[in-house]
N, C-alpha and C positions, 0 to 999 in steps of 0.2 A: 522360845520362840513363838516356836506353837499355839502351848496353852496360851499365849499375851496376844500373837493375833487374834483367837478364839474369842477369847475372853473381851478385845475390843469390839468383837463385830458384834458379839448377845448385846454389850453395854451401849451399840447404837440401835439398833433393831432393837431392844426394848424401852429405850426412850423415845419412839418414834411410834411406838404403839400405845407408849401409860398416857404421851400427850395426847394423840388420836382420841384415845377412850376418855381422859380428861375431857380434853375440848364436849367433847357430847354431851357433857352435862350443863354445858352453859350457862357457867357460874361466870357471873360479870369479874373476877378479878383478872387483872391486864393480862399474866402470865396463861390461862388458860383461852383468854380472850385471844390475846395473841397469837394462838394457832391455829386461827381465820386467814392468817394472811397467806405465808410462805406453804399453800399446799402444794403445788410441785416442788419447791424445795424440797418439801418432807419427803414426796414421793421418792422421789431424785435420794433421799439418804438412805429410808429404806431400802432401795435397790442394793445400792453400798454399798448394804450390811448384809440383806438376802442372796444377792448372785456369788460373792466370795466364797460365802458362807454352805452352799448347796456343793461347791465347786470343790473345795478341798475338804471339808467334813461331811459332805452327803446328808441324807437324810435316812437313816438307819435306824435308829433309836425312837421313841415315842419322843423325847425331849427335843431331839432334833427335829421333830414333821411338827410339834405344837411352836417349834421357835419360825421357824420357814412359814407355818399357815397363819402365826398370828403375825407376820410382819406385811406377809399377800394382801389379808386381809385389812390390813391399814394403807398399805400405798393402795388399796382399791378403793379406798372411800375416800380417799385425798385426792384423786385424779376423777371418780365421778362429779365432786364438784363445780369442777372445774371443767369439768368435758363442753359442758351445755352452753357456755363460753368459746367454741370451736362454731367453724362452717361443716362438722361432721352434725349438728345440732339445726330443730325445727327454727326460724326467724321466728320470734314476736312480734317483729315489726317488718309493712312488708314494703316493699319499694314505691314513693310515690310515684304513680301513674299519670296524674295530670297535674304538674307542677306551676304555679304562675307566682309572677310579682305578688301578684295581690293576698295568694294565700300562703304564703311561703316567709319564711323570715331563718336569716343563719345566727346563730350564738356562738360564741368563745366562751368558755367558760377557763379561770387560770390561776389555779395560787402561784402569786409573783415571788413569795419567800419575804418576808418580812427586813435579812439582809441585803438581798442581792440588790445592787449599786445600778445593773446592766439596764437601766431605765429605758434607754435608745432599740438596748435587740431585744427588748421585749414589746416596745410600742412596734418596731419594724413585722416583727412576724405573725403580733396578732392586726395588726391594721390592713398587712397586705391581704388579706382571707375578705377587706370587708364586710365585715360581719354587723349587725344590726343593729345585735346588743352583745358589751360585754360586760362577762361577770370578775371581777379581780378580786380574789382574796389574802389574805395578811396585810392588807393595805394599811400603813399609818401617815405619818404626817407628810415625811420623806417623798412617798410614792404617789400618794394623796395629789401635792405639787408636780410631780413628776409625770402625771395624767391629766392632768386641765386641762391640754394642750387638747384631747379628743372630743373635746366640748363643741370644737366646733362643725364637725363632722355627726355628733353624738351628744345633742344636744339636751334632751331630755336626760337627769342627773340624779342619782340618790346617793349618800355618804355618809359612810362610819367610822372615819378613819380610826384605828385604836395601838396605841402602843406596847397588846399583847399578841401580836400575832393571830386577832379573832378579828380584828378590822377587815369591811368591804365595803366594796364601791359598786355601782351599775351605773353602765354608759350605755344608749338608747338614740336610734335615729325613731325609735317609733315612740306616740306619745306615750305617755306612761299617766295611771289614773289610781288614786287612791293608795298612793304608797306608804309602807311604815316601816319603823324597823323595831323589833321585837324581840328581848329575853325570853324564848320560848322557858327555859329552865334554868340556867345560870347567870348569876350579873358576870357582864363582860363578855358573854357570848352573845351576840346578834347574830337575827338573821333578819331576808327581807323578803319583803311580800309587797305587788306591785301586779295591777292588771296592765297592760300593755296590749296596744292597738294594733291593730294587721292592717297594711295596705286599704284593705277588702271593706271595713270596719269593724273586725270579728275581735273581741277582743279574750284574754287569753290569761287565766292566772301564771302568776311567775313565781318565785322562792327559788330564794337565796339562802343556802345553808353551810355552815361549817363550825358542827359540834368539835368540845372537847373531845382528844381520842383518849382511849385506854393505853397507859405508860406508865413505867416503873421508875422514873426520873420524882415526881408530885407523889407517887403512891395512887394511881386516877386507877379508877377502876370503868368498866364501863357503861359501869347507869345511866347517867348525866346525858351521854350519848343517845343511848338508848331510850330514853325518855323522849327526848327534844325528837326525833325520829318520829314515834309513836303517834306523838303529841299531834304533830303536822299531818299525817298519814290521818288522824282523826280527820284533820278540819279538812283536808282534801278530801274523802268519803264524803260529809255530810254536805260537798257541792258537786256530787259524783256529776253534775248533768254537762258543771265548766272544762273547758280547755284549757292545763294545766300540763305547768312545766316546775320539776326541779330539779334545778342543778348546783353544784359545789362540792367542796370538797369534802367528804363525809366522813372522814378518817377509820372508814373500814370496807373491807374489799365486795364484789360483786355478788360474790356467791356466798356471803356469810346467811348464817338463817337470821340476823336482825335487820340485813337489808331485803330477804325474802319477805320478812311478816310486815315488813315499813310497805311492799309490792303491795303481796296481798290484801292488810288494810285501804291502802290509799286507793286498790284499783290501777296504778301507773307503770307503764309496762318499759322493760329493756331496751334500747334498739342495741344490743351489742350482741342478747343470745342469740346464737348462730350464727356470728358475723367472725368474733375474734374478741382477746381478753384485753384489748388498748390500753396496757399498765403504762399510767403517769409518774407512780413513785415507785421508787429513786429516779430521776432522769438520771443522775450519778453514777449508779451502778447497774452492771450489765445484768445480773446474777437476780439480784432485792431487788424487784419490781411487782407491783402491783397495782390492780385497778382502784383506787382513792378517791380521785375526780368522776363525775357522774354526772349525767343530763336523763334522767327518767322521763316520762308523757304519758299523757292517756289516748285513749286508745280513736280520739279525735284526729287523731298525725297519722301519716303515713312519711318514711324516711327518702329524702333526695340526697345527703351525704353525711357520714361520721368517720372523723381520721381526726388522728393525735397530730399535731404538730408537731412544731422544731425545736430544740432545748432554747431555752428565755437566759440563760442563768439561776432559775430556778431548779430549787430541788424537782417539780413537779412538770411535766408537761401540758402544753395546755393541750382541750378538746373544745375542734368545731365538731358542730350538729347543724344541718340544713333541714328542716321539718316543714310540709307539707300539710295545710289546714284540708282534710278532705273526710266533713262527717259521715259520709254513707263508711268511712275505716273501719266503722266500730260494728257493724254488721259483720265485717270481715276477721277483726285483729279479738280475739277473748282476750277478757281484765283477768287478769285474777281475783278472786273473790276467795274471804279467808273461813273458816272454819269456828264454830265458835268456841274452841279451844286456841285460835290464833286470840280472839277477843277478849279474852279471860288473860294472855300471855301480854297482850299489850296493855291492857290497862296495869299489868301486875307491873308490869316494865316503868310504864309515869308513875303508877307508886313510889316505886325505890328510887328513882331519880329524881322524884321533887323530895324526898327525905335526905337527899344527897345534896339539894340543890346551897348556896353561899358559897363552895370552896371556892379558893383561888383559885383565876386563870391563869395557868401558866401556858408555855409554848409550848 
């Protein structure tokens, strides 16, 4: 029994170490990219292997020391990726100094889950927050009909209902200009691009996105998702002086290399840094939860409020963000900047993702 117990601990520890090392390669295969997501769970499994091993078998031989050292390094790496999204880290976005109705707006982004039939529950939770802008994802014909009542309070609307779980709808109290739906990489995977006008007259570029995830069901790797994000980053960087917000279900976690590259290339900020994880998926699990739903913004804004909302019947929690447009904030908040190697990596992702375009969109 002792040998079996030792073997199980070694297998678990070796799996944590090998997966962590494989993930460093940034290969687009869904198994490799899947290790981006459950970093705290992986760290916990590493401890589950190392602590009993050290307690029962010790670290007397070179083999024992090598095993425990490798697992410890893997655990440390996993935790270090998540640590910036805790109050132990410096905040990337400062609290709003002087919010006013003329310069602030409230945004709710929510993946409604196409199969979710709890429309009234969703509407109750979202409208109770009195958002100025609502971005709903996974909108099909049934959800489109269920949300039409929002037009009474949010008369400015963009829609692209689809039956493949990638439809979306945008409802706004604020006037919208130059709105368009685009398919940046894949047919059937839309994104929304529009300018909204704050009450004080400032125009803000808003981009709503929901790229397809890497997953085994359809043999999908991360290349189309990564390419869509990098294309959007280049577009935002070309208009760096424009106040900008990106919102949506990126099907990627906040701490992944791809998300960090997107932020460096676009120059946008993540208000969660130094504040918390704000895990949104899976809303039906207390263990396997990750931050997949995001709101990023340019340094023109400071933060009034950031909150995860209640369960709405979806497998995603909605997220509420209230931002304050304060142009002087640009001098107080450091924008991330790309390196030459970042630019090359971004171009490579776009080229590879374009090569994968045309695959059927799956749910």
